[in-house]
C-alpha positions as semicolon CSV with decimal commas, in nm:
position;residue;x (nm);y (nm);z (nm)
1;X;-1,644;-0,286;0,647
2;X;-1,721;-0,566;0,375
3;X;-1,673;-0,368;0,025
4;X;-2,036;-0,438;-0,063
5;X;-2,156;-0,313;0,222
6;X;-1,934;0,016;0,171
7;X;-2,083;0,071;-0,146
8;X;-2,436;0,033;-0,031
9;X;-2,393;0,291;0,307
10;X;-2,226;0,537;0,069
11;X;-2,499;0,537;-0,190
12;X;-2,805;0,533;0,044
13;X;-2,630;0,822;0,206
14;X;-2,592;0,989;-0,103
15;X;-2,937;0,912;-0,209
16;X;-3,093;1,012;0,119
17;X;-2,909;1,338;0,177
18;X;-3,010;1,448;-0,205
19;X;-3,378;1,308;-0,177
20;X;-3,410;1,505;0,156
21;X;-3,255;1,835;-0,013
22;X;-3,471;1,808;-0,310
23;X;-3,793;1,713;-0,102
24;X;-3,724;2,013;0,123
25;X;-3,663;2,247;-0,167
26;X;-4,014;2,119;-0,348
27;X;-4,239;2,175;-0,054
28;X;-4,048;2,501;0,001
29;X;-4,139;2,609;-0,343
30;X;-4,486;2,432;-0,317
31;X;-4,556;2,651;0,002
32;X;-4,396;2,966;-0,165
33;X;-4,661;2,909;-0,466
34;X;-4,956;2,877;-0,256
35;X;-4,870;3,174;-0,025
36;X;-4,843;3,380;-0,331
37;X;-5,155;3,263;-0,456
38;X;-5,308;3,377;-0,134
39;X;-5,139;3,671;-0,143
40;X;-5,290;3,763;-0,475
41;X;-5,635;3,696;-0,369
42;X;-5,592;3,885;-0,042
43;X;-5,460;4,176;-0,253
44;X;-5,774;4,127;-0,515
45;X;-6,008;4,139;-0,180
46;X;-5,809;4,404;-0,028
47;X;-5,873;4,639;-0,385
48;X;-6,284;4,538;-0,311
49;X;-6,290;4,623;0,048
50;X;-6,102;4,988;-0,058
51;X;-6,314;5,049;-0,277
52;X;-6,622;5,012;-0,091
53;X;-6,442;5,161;0,210
54;X;-6,395;5,485;0,037
55;X;-6,735;5,518;-0,092
56;X;-6,875;5,495;0,252
57;X;-6,634;5,744;0,407
58;X;-6,663;5,957;0,124
59;X;-7,070;5,968;0,176
60;X;-7,019;6,009;0,548
61;X;-6,789;6,304;0,484
62;X;-7,017;6,455;0,263
63;X;-7,302;6,477;0,478
64;X;-7,192;6,509;0,834
65;X;-6,829;6,690;0,727
66;X;-6,679;6,435;0,998
67;X;-6,655;6,053;1,114
68;X;-6,739;5,898;1,440
69;X;-6,520;5,572;1,560
70;X;-6,889;5,427;1,581
71;X;-6,996;5,534;1,233
72;X;-6,636;5,425;1,112
73;X;-6,690;5,048;1,265
74;X;-7,041;5,055;1,089
75;X;-6,864;5,181;0,765
76;X;-6,586;4,882;0,837
77;X;-6,846;4,617;0,883
78;X;-7,086;4,706;0,583
79;X;-6,773;4,733;0,344
80;X;-6,677;4,378;0,500
81;X;-6,948;4,197;0,404
82;X;-6,981;4,390;0,063
83;X;-6,632;4,227;-0,013
84;X;-6,698;3,911;0,146
85;X;-6,457;3,912;0,403
86;X;-6,689;3,806;0,738
87;X;-6,417;3,599;0,822
88;X;-6,108;3,821;0,796
89;X;-5,997;4,069;1,067
90;X;-5,987;4,409;0,978
91;X;-5,859;4,716;1,117
92;X;-5,855;5,070;0,994
93;X;-5,561;5,336;1,100
94;X;-5,555;5,676;1,057
95;X;-5,267;5,901;0,880
96;X;-5,017;5,846;1,155
97;X;-5,084;5,473;1,161
98;X;-5,274;5,468;1,514
99;X;-5,549;5,227;1,531
100;X;-5,917;5,370;1,480
101;X;-6,131;5,051;1,463
102;X;-6,116;4,666;1,413
103;X;-6,362;4,406;1,371
104;X;-6,174;4,178;1,571
105;X;-5,902;4,195;1,869
106;X;-5,543;4,159;1,861
107;X;-5,446;4,426;1,605
108;X;-5,140;4,654;1,732
109;X;-5,179;5,024;1,820
110;X;-5,010;5,125;1,579
111;X;-4,888;4,998;1,239
112;X;-4,520;4,864;1,253
113;X;-4,460;4,821;0,876
114;X;-4,154;5,060;0,786
115;X;-4,169;4,971;0,419
116;X;-4,549;5,030;0,412
117;X;-4,579;5,348;0,154
118;X;-4,902;5,489;-0,057
119;X;-4,843;5,256;-0,364
120;X;-4,715;4,957;-0,189
121;X;-4,940;4,629;-0,073
122;X;-4,711;4,469;0,212
123;X;-4,807;4,146;0,389
124;X;-4,653;3,893;0,617
125;X;-4,707;3,552;0,799
126;X;-4,783;3,540;1,151
127;X;-4,744;3,237;1,416
128;X;-4,953;3,204;1,700
129;X;-4,963;2,912;1,947
130;X;-5,299;2,797;1,767
131;X;-5,331;2,951;1,439
132;X;-5,158;3,115;1,154
133;X;-5,264;3,445;1,003
134;X;-5,174;3,646;0,682
135;X;-5,141;3,994;0,759
136;X;-5,171;4,283;0,498
137;X;-5,137;4,624;0,519
138;X;-5,187;4,902;0,233
139;X;-5,284;5,309;0,226
140;X;-5,640;5,357;0,108
141;X;-5,654;5,743;-0,002
142;X;-5,976;5,892;0,078
143;X;-6,004;6,245;-0,049
144;X;-5,772;6,476;0,150
145;X;-5,715;6,224;0,401
146;X;-5,488;5,911;0,400
147;X;-5,618;5,583;0,603
148;X;-5,397;5,292;0,635
149;X;-5,602;4,938;0,582
150;X;-5,497;4,627;0,776
151;X;-5,660;4,291;0,691
152;X;-5,574;3,949;0,856
153;X;-5,656;3,642;0,638
154;X;-5,648;3,263;0,814
155;X;-5,326;3,089;0,675
156;X;-5,409;2,749;0,885
157;X;-5,506;2,579;0,540
158;X;-5,144;2,651;0,405
159;X;-4,958;2,537;0,695
160;X;-5,183;2,236;0,720
161;X;-5,106;2,167;0,358
162;X;-4,734;2,192;0,405
163;X;-4,760;1,968;0,716
164;X;-4,955;1,692;0,486
165;X;-4,674;1,775;0,221
166;X;-4,381;1,702;0,477
167;X;-4,569;1,382;0,609
168;X;-4,618;1,203;0,254
169;X;-4,280;1,310;0,190
170;X;-4,111;1,159;0,518
171;X;-4,299;0,858;0,414
172;X;-4,202;0,870;0,067
173;X;-3,815;0,912;0,172
174;X;-3,814;0,607;0,423
175;X;-3,949;0,383;0,148
176;X;-3,753;0,523;-0,114
177;X;-3,451;0,469;0,142
178;X;-3,540;0,129;0,249
179;X;-3,601;0,051;-0,103
180;X;-3,234;0,192;-0,221
181;X;-3,107;-0,022;0,087
182;X;-3,226;-0,368;-0,047
183;X;-3,155;-0,241;-0,415
184;X;-2,807;-0,150;-0,349
185;X;-2,716;-0,444;-0,106
186;X;-2,854;-0,662;-0,414
187;X;-2,641;-0,453;-0,673
188;X;-2,350;-0,465;-0,473
189;X;-2,342;-0,809;-0,437
190;X;-2,328;-0,868;-0,788
191;X;-2,104;-0,594;-0,853
192;X;-1,845;-0,723;-0,590
193;X;-1,880;-1,102;-0,692
194;X;-1,557;-1,084;-0,926
195;X;-1,367;-0,937;-0,621
196;X;-1,471;-1,233;-0,391
197;X;-1,382;-1,488;-0,685
198;X;-1,040;-1,283;-0,684
199;X;-1,008;-1,313;-0,292
200;X;-1,082;-1,679;-0,347
201;X;-0,821;-1,764;-0,614
202;X;-0,618;-1,537;-0,391
203;X;-0,639;-1,749;-0,095
204;X;-0,602;-2,095;-0,287
205;X;-0,306;-1,967;-0,471
206;X;-0,186;-1,878;-0,095
207;X;-0,259;-2,256;-0,018
208;X;-0,021;-2,377;-0,302
209;X;-0,259;-2,429;-0,547
210;X;-0,095;-2,239;-0,830
211;X;-0,299;-2,364;-1,124
212;X;-0,613;-2,165;-0,987
213;X;-0,753;-1,857;-1,230
214;X;-0,988;-1,651;-1,166
215;X;-1,294;-1,699;-1,357
216;X;-1,405;-1,309;-1,414
217;X;-1,549;-1,214;-1,753
218;X;-1,678;-0,880;-1,694
219;X;-1,532;-0,597;-1,935
220;X;-1,470;-0,323;-1,681
221;X;-1,215;-0,223;-1,455
222;X;-1,253;-0,556;-1,232
223;X;-1,219;-0,745;-1,542
224;X;-0,892;-0,612;-1,631
225;X;-0,774;-0,675;-1,270
226;X;-0,911;-1,010;-1,314
227;X;-0,668;-1,049;-1,633
228;X;-0,380;-0,908;-1,474
229;X;-0,421;-1,154;-1,175
230;X;-0,438;-1,420;-1,395
231;X;-0,141;-1,349;-1,568
232;X;0,024;-1,313;-1,247
233;X;-0,061;-1,640;-1,146
234;X;0,044;-1,783;-1,437
235;X;0,384;-1,608;-1,385
236;X;0,413;-1,712;-1,045
237;X;0,304;-2,079;-1,159
238;X;0,564;-2,072;-1,411
239;X;0,844;-1,937;-1,131
240;X;0,722;-2,199;-0,882
241;X;0,759;-2,506;-1,132
242;X;1,085;-2,340;-1,263
243;X;1,202;-2,314;-0,880
244;X;1,078;-2,691;-0,802
245;X;1,255;-2,800;-1,138
246;X;1,569;-2,647;-1,017
247;X;1,531;-2,762;-0,643
248;X;1,466;-3,117;-0,795
249;X;1,805;-3,064;-1,028
250;X;2,008;-2,933;-0,770
251;X;1,862;-3,254;-0,560
252;X;1,954;-3,492;-0,857
253;X;2,297;-3,290;-0,863
254;X;2,377;-3,391;-0,531
255;X;2,274;-3,746;-0,536
256;X;2,419;-3,837;-0,867
257;X;2,758;-3,624;-0,761
258;X;2,762;-3,833;-0,442
259;X;2,680;-4,155;-0,652
260;X;2,941;-4,077;-0,905
261;X;3,207;-4,035;-0,646
262;X;3,091;-4,368;-0,423
263;X;3,118;-4,590;-0,706
264;X;3,525;-4,524;-0,861
265;X;3,602;-4,437;-0,488
266;X;3,485;-4,771;-0,340
267;X;3,659;-4,958;-0,634
268;X;3,976;-4,775;-0,585
269;X;3,961;-4,834;-0,211
270;X;3,902;-5,216;-0,259
271;X;4,142;-5,298;-0,495
272;X;4,403;-5,046;-0,303
273;X;4,347;-5,284;-0,003
274;X;4,359;-5,604;-0,222
275;X;4,715;-5,461;-0,336
276;X;4,800;-5,350;0,060
277;X;4,693;-5,663;0,219
278;X;4,707;-5,959;-0,003
279;X;4,971;-6,140;-0,209
280;X;4,891;-6,115;-0,548
281;X;5,056;-6,260;-0,886
282;X;5,164;-6,011;-1,169
283;X;4,827;-6,038;-1,362
284;X;4,589;-5,999;-1,034
285;X;4,805;-5,730;-0,917
286;X;4,799;-5,568;-1,272
287;X;4,428;-5,618;-1,311
288;X;4,387;-5,438;-0,968
289;X;4,626;-5,131;-1,077
290;X;4,420;-5,075;-1,414
291;X;4,100;-5,089;-1,216
292;X;4,237;-4,775;-0,982
293;X;4,408;-4,602;-1,272
294;X;4,058;-4,638;-1,478
295;X;3,860;-4,544;-1,153
296;X;4,100;-4,228;-1,116
297;X;4,087;-4,153;-1,464
298;X;3,694;-4,102;-1,425
299;X;3,766;-3,881;-1,074
300;X;3,968;-3,661;-1,273
301;X;3,753;-3,606;-1,554
302;X;3,458;-3,566;-1,320
303;X;3,661;-3,316;-1,135
304;X;3,779;-3,102;-1,455
305;X;3,426;-3,131;-1,605
306;X;3,272;-2,954;-1,247
307;X;3,540;-2,708;-1,280
308;X;3,432;-2,610;-1,649
309;X;3,085;-2,594;-1,504
310;X;3,144;-2,335;-1,240
311;X;3,386;-2,165;-1,445
312;X;3,116;-2,095;-1,720
313;X;2,870;-2,014;-1,459
314;X;3,096;-1,718;-1,308
315;X;3,272;-1,575;-1,619
316;X;3,151;-1,334;-1,879
317;X;3,302;-1,372;-2,214
318;X;3,378;-1,152;-2,491
319;X;3,259;-1,271;-2,861
320;X;3,516;-1,200;-3,148
321;X;3,445;-1,216;-3,517
322;X;3,598;-1,502;-3,721
323;X;3,542;-1,666;-4,077
324;X;3,312;-2,015;-4,023
325;X;3,540;-2,211;-4,264
326;X;3,850;-2,143;-4,040
327;X;3,723;-2,187;-3,693
328;X;3,565;-2,521;-3,785
329;X;3,860;-2,637;-3,964
330;X;4,072;-2,648;-3,633
331;X;3,770;-2,859;-3,523
332;X;3,792;-3,103;-3,815
333;X;4,185;-3,132;-3,754
334;X;4,110;-3,209;-3,397
335;X;3,840;-3,495;-3,431
336;X;3,963;-3,650;-3,766
337;X;4,231;-3,871;-3,616
338;X;4,038;-3,982;-3,336
339;X;3,712;-4,079;-3,554
340;X;3,977;-4,299;-3,800
341;X;4,091;-4,463;-3,504
342;X;3,735;-4,580;-3,432
343;X;3,664;-4,649;-3,756
344;X;3,439;-4,336;-3,865
345;X;3,445;-4,082;-4,101
346;X;3,365;-3,748;-4,117
347;X;3,154;-3,513;-4,366
348;X;3,154;-3,143;-4,388
349;X;2,925;-2,885;-4,536
350;X;3,055;-2,537;-4,417
351;X;2,893;-2,209;-4,577
352;X;3,151;-1,913;-4,537
353;X;3,026;-1,619;-4,347
354;X;3,157;-1,421;-4,064
355;X;3,057;-1,526;-3,698
356;X;3,072;-1,385;-3,319
357;X;3,246;-1,668;-3,119
358;X;3,477;-1,759;-2,815
359;X;3,734;-1,951;-3,006
360;X;3,823;-2,175;-2,685
361;X;3,461;-2,260;-2,580
362;X;3,327;-2,302;-2,949
363;X;3,605;-2,561;-2,992
364;X;3,528;-2,702;-2,682
365;X;3,132;-2,729;-2,751
366;X;3,199;-2,873;-3,114
367;X;3,434;-3,124;-3,016
368;X;3,221;-3,247;-2,744
369;X;2,913;-3,312;-2,957
370;X;3,110;-3,480;-3,211
371;X;3,264;-3,706;-2,948
372;X;2,926;-3,764;-2,819
373;X;2,827;-3,857;-3,195
374;X;3,142;-4,103;-3,177
375;X;3,017;-4,295;-2,882
376;X;2,682;-4,333;-3,025
377;X;2,808;-4,502;-3,343
378;X;2,908;-4,825;-3,486
379;X;3,236;-4,848;-3,686
380;X;3,160;-4,777;-4,047
381;X;2,943;-4,496;-3,975
382;X;2,935;-4,139;-4,098
383;X;2,916;-3,830;-3,847
384;X;2,809;-3,526;-4,037
385;X;2,903;-3,142;-3,947
386;X;2,748;-2,848;-4,130
387;X;2,727;-2,484;-4,106
388;X;2,515;-2,286;-4,278
389;X;2,349;-1,960;-4,228
390;X;1,950;-1,979;-4,097
391;X;1,731;-1,648;-4,009
392;X;1,973;-1,425;-3,952
393;X;2,235;-1,636;-3,733
394;X;2,477;-1,905;-3,840
395;X;2,331;-2,267;-3,751
396;X;2,606;-2,548;-3,674
397;X;2,467;-2,897;-3,675
398;X;2,615;-3,233;-3,588
399;X;2,453;-3,549;-3,715
400;X;2,516;-3,907;-3,647
401;X;2,338;-4,238;-3,761
402;X;2,421;-4,433;-3,401
403;X;2,178;-4,570;-3,127
404;X;1,977;-4,249;-3,094
405;X;1,824;-4,120;-2,763
406;X;1,471;-4,226;-2,615
407;X;1,233;-3,950;-2,674
408;X;1,097;-3,945;-2,292
409;X;1,481;-3,873;-2,214
410;X;1,604;-3,577;-2,470
411;X;1,452;-3,296;-2,210
412;X;1,667;-3,436;-1,973
413;X;2,030;-3,489;-2,154
414;X;2,138;-3,135;-2,072
415;X;2,117;-3,208;-1,691
416;X;2,436;-3,219;-1,509
417;X;2,488;-3,644;-1,465
418;X;2,257;-3,726;-1,678
419;X;2,368;-4,014;-1,894
420;X;2,166;-4,196;-2,121
421;X;2,340;-4,525;-2,144
422;X;2,542;-4,506;-1,821
423;X;2,723;-4,816;-1,840
424;X;2,850;-4,733;-2,218
425;X;2,939;-4,371;-2,066
426;X;3,135;-4,510;-1,783
427;X;3,328;-4,741;-1,997
428;X;3,437;-4,472;-2,167
429;X;3,510;-4,232;-1,883
430;X;3,195;-4,025;-1,919
431;X;3,035;-3,835;-1,607
432;X;2,726;-3,695;-1,772
433;X;2,866;-3,315;-1,779
434;X;2,950;-3,267;-2,155
435;X;2,601;-3,167;-2,264
436;X;2,547;-2,976;-1,947
437;X;2,870;-2,779;-2,013
438;X;2,767;-2,767;-2,400
439;X;2,455;-2,603;-2,301
440;X;2,624;-2,352;-2,093
441;X;2,838;-2,266;-2,377
442;X;2,551;-2,242;-2,650
443;X;2,345;-2,036;-2,388
444;X;2,685;-1,775;-2,363
445;X;2,646;-1,752;-2,754
446;X;2,271;-1,662;-2,725
447;X;2,149;-1,991;-2,816
448;X;2,063;-2,364;-2,661
449;X;2,132;-2,691;-2,776
450;X;1,835;-2,839;-2,967
451;X;1,792;-3,180;-2,983
452;X;1,609;-3,423;-3,258
453;X;1,640;-3,798;-3,230
454;X;1,516;-4,149;-3,329
455;X;1,607;-4,448;-3,171
456;X;1,791;-4,680;-3,412
457;X;1,827;-4,403;-3,658
458;X;2,018;-4,148;-3,521
459;X;2,060;-3,806;-3,354
460;X;2,092;-3,430;-3,443
461;X;2,212;-3,147;-3,237
462;X;2,208;-2,784;-3,338
463;X;2,284;-2,436;-3,185
464;X;2,318;-2,095;-3,333
465;X;2,570;-1,807;-3,345
466;X;2,514;-1,453;-3,394
467;X;2,670;-1,328;-3,691
468;X;2,808;-0,918;-3,681
469;X;2,609;-0,603;-3,772
470;X;2,757;-0,305;-3,950
471;X;2,709;0,041;-3,811
472;X;2,337;0,063;-3,930
473;X;2,251;-0,265;-3,746
474;X;2,218;-0,439;-4,066
475;X;2,415;-0,768;-4,126
476;X;2,742;-0,696;-4,230
477;X;2,867;-0,822;-4,589
478;X;3,034;-1,175;-4,586
479;X;3,299;-1,257;-4,815
480;X;3,337;-1,612;-4,985
481;X;3,656;-1,637;-4,899
482;X;3,907;-1,617;-4,584
483;X;4,148;-1,342;-4,690
484;X;4,346;-1,525;-4,413
485;X;4,320;-1,861;-4,575
């Protein structure tokens, strides 16, 4: 059953039951009020009849010392006329509650009201096939004797009024239920519209349209649900986009890896076959052997880089404390001879702070970044290495003034096998894995590689290292001088 229909059916059932209960109670109360009013009228009429009857019988007893049924019948008729009760049926009973005389048929031979006493007026409703009667009875003391007077009033008008009320109520009930059904269907349609919007959005997302959002602006629980749904949809879209990007990277990785293997292997096989099958002079043989050696070195570098990636993905490394100048001093000692061979100068600005690092990985990362700067720089240029505290972490920056990187390629340079200048990288035995490995190392230190570059101006690369905390979680004090030199 549809949600809107469920709301409508439940609401209409509740309204119908409550309306019927209240209507029944209202009709019952109205009938009870009318009956009470009729009883009070009957009691007042009974008082007048009893007074007239008492006077008539007292006179008869005074003159005749006794009364016959005929006398009582005449007295009863005169008293009824005197009390304006010509339309009522009246019966007179003796002290033992046996019938003496009556103005109409249908009275019992003996009164059967156990609760009837000298001071109590009793009544009951009698339902016959075609009529309804209000049967009343009371005790009438006359002299030393006690009589019981029973008067029956017509109650047809009471039941006719109740039937009319029931008919009117049923009609009103049906109209109310019909209006309620229409109103609830309309209300539930608008109330459930956000749910239908969410359902449509869910189906579109199921079909692959992950950018779909539910346009629900209600300030209720359904609005909160829509906000949560949109948040979930955004998270799903991000995850799917990330998975698609990862799948593309994996596909590109396999394609690039295959290409990187195919090119040197083709050269190695070709020149090896030339050496094996052809008679070459010494110069051509040396050239062929040199190509085989060069491509073999590139394959060796490729295999080592791939091994580094695998190792970085599958190992946990423990960070240790150290002083920045001492750590970077090792890097400077390693790269300075290499830079001097290519006519480059290294300028350093290093603030002395304690840092957390993994020695071998950090040396590999910084050396790799400086080597990339060397490859991008012409002889006579300067490469800058800086280290300074920034926002609670220690930032290391390598800046060159070389050829730069196009802006559209900055987001891809940490992908495996991606090379900005493929011919230049291969000429220097590059495999396009250095920055991928470097980014992994930066991530192991809680950071990432960040790049700023402009073609023809140069490139800056930086990453952050954590700094140790004291027992209270605050930054440890940092000495300006390394106590170990």
